[in-house]
C-alpha positions as CSV (number, residue, x, y, z in Angstrom):
1,M,-14.8,15.3,-45.2
2,Q,-17.4,15.1,-42.5
3,L,-20.1,17.8,-42.4
4,V,-21.8,18.5,-39.0
5,N,-25.1,20.4,-39.0
6,L,-25.1,22.9,-36.1
7,T,-28.3,24.6,-37.3
8,P,-31.7,23.8,-35.6
9,H,-33.2,22.1,-38.8
10,P,-32.2,19.4,-41.3
11,I,-30.2,20.6,-44.3
12,T,-30.7,19.2,-47.7
13,L,-27.7,19.5,-50.1
14,L,-28.6,19.2,-53.7
15,A,-25.6,18.0,-55.7
16,P,-26.1,17.5,-59.5
17,D,-26.3,13.7,-59.2
18,N,-27.8,13.2,-55.7
19,E,-29.5,14.7,-52.6
20,H,-28.0,14.5,-49.2
21,V,-29.9,15.4,-46.0
22,I,-27.9,16.2,-42.9
23,A,-29.8,16.0,-39.6
24,P,-29.2,18.7,-37.0
25,E,-27.1,18.0,-33.9
26,P,-28.9,18.3,-30.6
27,T,-27.2,21.6,-29.7
28,P,-27.0,24.3,-32.4
29,A,-24.3,26.9,-32.6
30,R,-25.8,30.3,-31.7
31,C,-24.7,33.8,-30.9
32,A,-25.8,35.5,-27.7
33,V,-28.1,38.5,-28.5
34,R,-28.4,41.7,-26.7
35,T,-31.5,43.7,-27.5
36,E,-32.2,47.4,-26.7
37,Q,-35.4,49.2,-27.7
38,V,-34.6,52.4,-29.6
39,G,-38.0,53.6,-30.5
40,T,-41.4,52.6,-31.8
41,I,-43.1,52.6,-35.3
42,A,-46.8,52.0,-35.8
43,G,-47.0,50.9,-32.1
44,L,-44.3,48.2,-32.5
45,P,-40.9,48.4,-30.7
46,V,-37.9,49.1,-32.9
47,V,-34.9,47.3,-31.4
48,R,-31.1,47.3,-31.9
49,Q,-29.6,43.8,-31.7
50,A,-26.0,43.2,-31.0
51,F,-24.7,39.7,-31.6
52,G,-22.1,38.5,-29.1
53,E,-20.4,35.4,-27.9
54,L,-20.7,32.3,-30.0
55,V,-21.9,29.2,-28.1
56,G,-22.3,25.6,-29.1
57,L,-19.4,25.4,-31.6
58,P,-17.3,22.3,-30.8
59,E,-13.5,22.4,-30.9
60,P,-12.0,22.1,-34.3
61,K,-11.7,18.5,-35.5
62,A,-9.6,17.2,-38.5
63,D,-11.5,16.6,-41.6
64,T,-14.7,18.1,-40.1
65,R,-16.6,21.2,-41.2
66,Y,-19.5,22.7,-39.3
67,I,-22.6,24.0,-41.1
68,V,-23.9,27.0,-39.1
69,S,-26.1,30.1,-39.6
70,V,-24.5,33.2,-41.3
71,V,-24.5,35.1,-38.0
72,A,-22.7,32.2,-36.2
73,Q,-20.2,31.8,-39.2
74,Q,-19.3,35.5,-39.0
75,A,-18.8,35.3,-35.2
76,A,-16.6,32.2,-35.7
77,C,-14.5,33.9,-38.3
78,R,-14.0,36.9,-36.0
79,A,-12.9,34.4,-33.3
80,G,-10.3,32.9,-35.7
81,R,-12.4,29.8,-36.5
82,H,-12.4,29.1,-40.2
83,D,-13.9,25.7,-40.3
84,C,-17.6,26.8,-40.5
85,L,-19.7,26.8,-43.6
86,T,-23.2,28.1,-44.4
87,V,-25.7,27.0,-47.0
88,A,-25.6,28.9,-50.3
89,D,-27.4,29.0,-53.7
90,L,-30.7,28.1,-52.0
91,V,-33.5,26.4,-53.9
92,R,-37.1,27.4,-53.0
93,D,-40.4,25.7,-53.7
94,S,-43.3,27.5,-55.4
95,E,-44.3,29.1,-52.1
96,G,-40.8,30.5,-51.4
97,R,-39.8,27.9,-48.7
98,V,-36.2,26.7,-48.8
99,I,-36.1,23.1,-49.9
100,G,-32.3,22.7,-50.3
101,A,-29.0,24.3,-51.1
102,R,-26.8,23.7,-54.2
103,A,-23.6,25.1,-52.6
104,L,-21.8,25.7,-49.3
105,G,-20.4,29.2,-48.4
106,V,-17.3,30.4,-46.6
107,C,-17.0,33.8,-45.0
108,C,-13.4,34.8,-45.5
109,E,-10.2,34.1,-47.4
110,R,-8.8,32.1,-44.6
111,A,-11.6,29.5,-44.6
112,T,-10.4,26.0,-44.8
113,L,-11.8,23.3,-47.0
């Protein structure tokens, strides 16, 4: 199975017996965002964000799964694409930064492995 990283940063997968880093592709999968200001708090705008069309997701390919953000995965699932994964069971360093993932996540029952 080929894993393609469609996030903007490298992904480190931490298996029990090895570590595998997947470099990002040049174009990440993203959702268009519509933002509308709905008020202010403490002088800062409060905005409503609506995530729309998913862009940058290649056509399905046999034996290939795409690692994307949670927002992109949810949009893909709504569009009938069940070949997207997210990172799960994150491992953080002492300062709280993500250093890797021990699992991959699916968003719905129809996800394909």
